[in-house]
N, C-alpha and C positions, 0 to 999 in steps of 0.2 A: 504492499499500502503506501503509495507516494503521493504524500499532501505537499504540495507547494504553495501555500498563502501566507501571502508575503515573508519568503524568507524560510518558511517552516516545513521541515522535511520528517519523516518518520527516523526511527532510530536504523533501521534496517537502509534506508537510503543513504542516509548521512554516513554510515560503516563503508558503504560501497564507493560513495564519493570521495573519501580520504583513505580507503586501500587499508583499514583495519577492523579488527573485530566488532559485533556487538555488544561484547562483553568489555571492551577498549571504550567505547561510546558512553554505556552505562554508567563504567567507573568515573569517567570523565564527569557525565551529568552528578552522581552522587559527590564529585570533590568541587565541582560548581563552577569547573572550567572552561565548560559548554553552558549556554543559557539553554531553557529546556522548561517546556510546560505539559499539560495533559489535555488530551481534547475531550471530548464531548464522551468519546467512549472510555477514558481512562487509559489511552495509549499516551506516551510518552512520545513529544516532539522535539526536534532539535531546530533551534535556529541556525540556516546556512549562512546568512549573510553579517552576521554579525562579528566572525573574523574569518571569513571567506579572503582567499584573492582572486584575483581574477582568473586565474587559470584554475581556478575549483578547488586548489586545496588548501588546508588552514596554513596558518601562522603558527609557529610552538608557543602555548602560554607561558608566561613568565615563569620563572622559576619559585616554586613552593618556600620561601625563607623560614618557614617556622618548622619546616622538618631538617636543618641545617644541625650538624654535631657539633659540641662543642670538642676541642682538640688540646684542650688545656693539661688533660693529664698524662697526655702522650708525648713524649721525647720528641722532638722535632732536629731531623741528621741536618748538615749544612749541604748545598748543593744549588742547582736549578729550583729556579720557584715552583714549576710543574713537578719535578721529580719530588722535592720535600711536601707537595700536597697530596702526591699519589703514596708514597711511603706514611705519609702520616694517617690516610685515610685507611689505607692497609693495614697499620698496626693499630689502628682503631677496632676495625673489623676483624682482626685478631683476636682483642681483648676484651671483643664482646664474644665472640665465639667460644673463648675458654670459660667465661664466666656462664653464658647460656648451658654450655657443658658440664661445667662444674654442679650448676642449679639442676639439670637435668640430672646428673649421677645422682645426686643429694635425695633427690626428689622418688627417682627409682629404688634408692636403699629402702627410704620410709616406706614404700608399696610394697616391697618384699617382705620388712618386717612383720606390718600389719597384716597381709595375708598368709605369713607362714603363722602366726599369732590366730588369726581366725582360722585356719586348718586346724591347728592345736588344741583350738575350743572345738572345734565341730567335731574332732574326731573323740575327746574324751564324750561329748552329748551322745554322740553314737554306739560309742560302749557303753556307756550309762544304758542307754534306752535298748538294747543286745541283754543286756545284764535283768532288766526288768522281765522283758518278752520271754528269757529263759526261766524266770522265776514263776509267771504264770503259767507257763505252760507246764512248768514241773506238778503246779498247784494243781492246775485242770486235768491234767493226767493221773495223779494221784488220786484224785477224787472217783474218778471213771472209771478208777481199776480196783476199787471196792465194790462189793454188794451193796444193793440198795438198802437193805436194812441197815448197814453198817453207815452208809452215809447219811440216813436219817437217824440213827440213835447213836452215833460216834461210834467209836472203836469199840468192839467185840471183846467179851470178856476172855475169851481164849487169846487175843493178841496183847491180853496184858496179862495174864499169868504164864507169856512166853512158849506157848506151845505150837 
């Protein structure tokens, strides 16, 4: 569905014109880098004329400065400006990766400990339940092995005398 009312087109048409996927257009809409609205049916529309160049392509959106990372904690090596920036960002990514890996290992260790404790508790409960079932079965089988009059009146005199 291509709707071109005053420069508004569907997400699919915008993706086709830009040569990207629909998901990329939807994420740009979510980030607010593309002007959008919804039509009467609830479908999103994107304004093509807002950032369009004459050849039908879009200008690159200005960089998002709110997501820039502070490099105060990373030591800066000497050298060319581009090389320094690349090394700083690489070192920062490495430190983030190590921190995330350590956090992941700690979380996995606590999960394993919790799982081990839960399994031990469940094993104890199962063993206790099996013991109770065996006791009940022994009691029921013992009662059914005796004659009806013994079950009704209790133990017979014969068994009390040891005969």
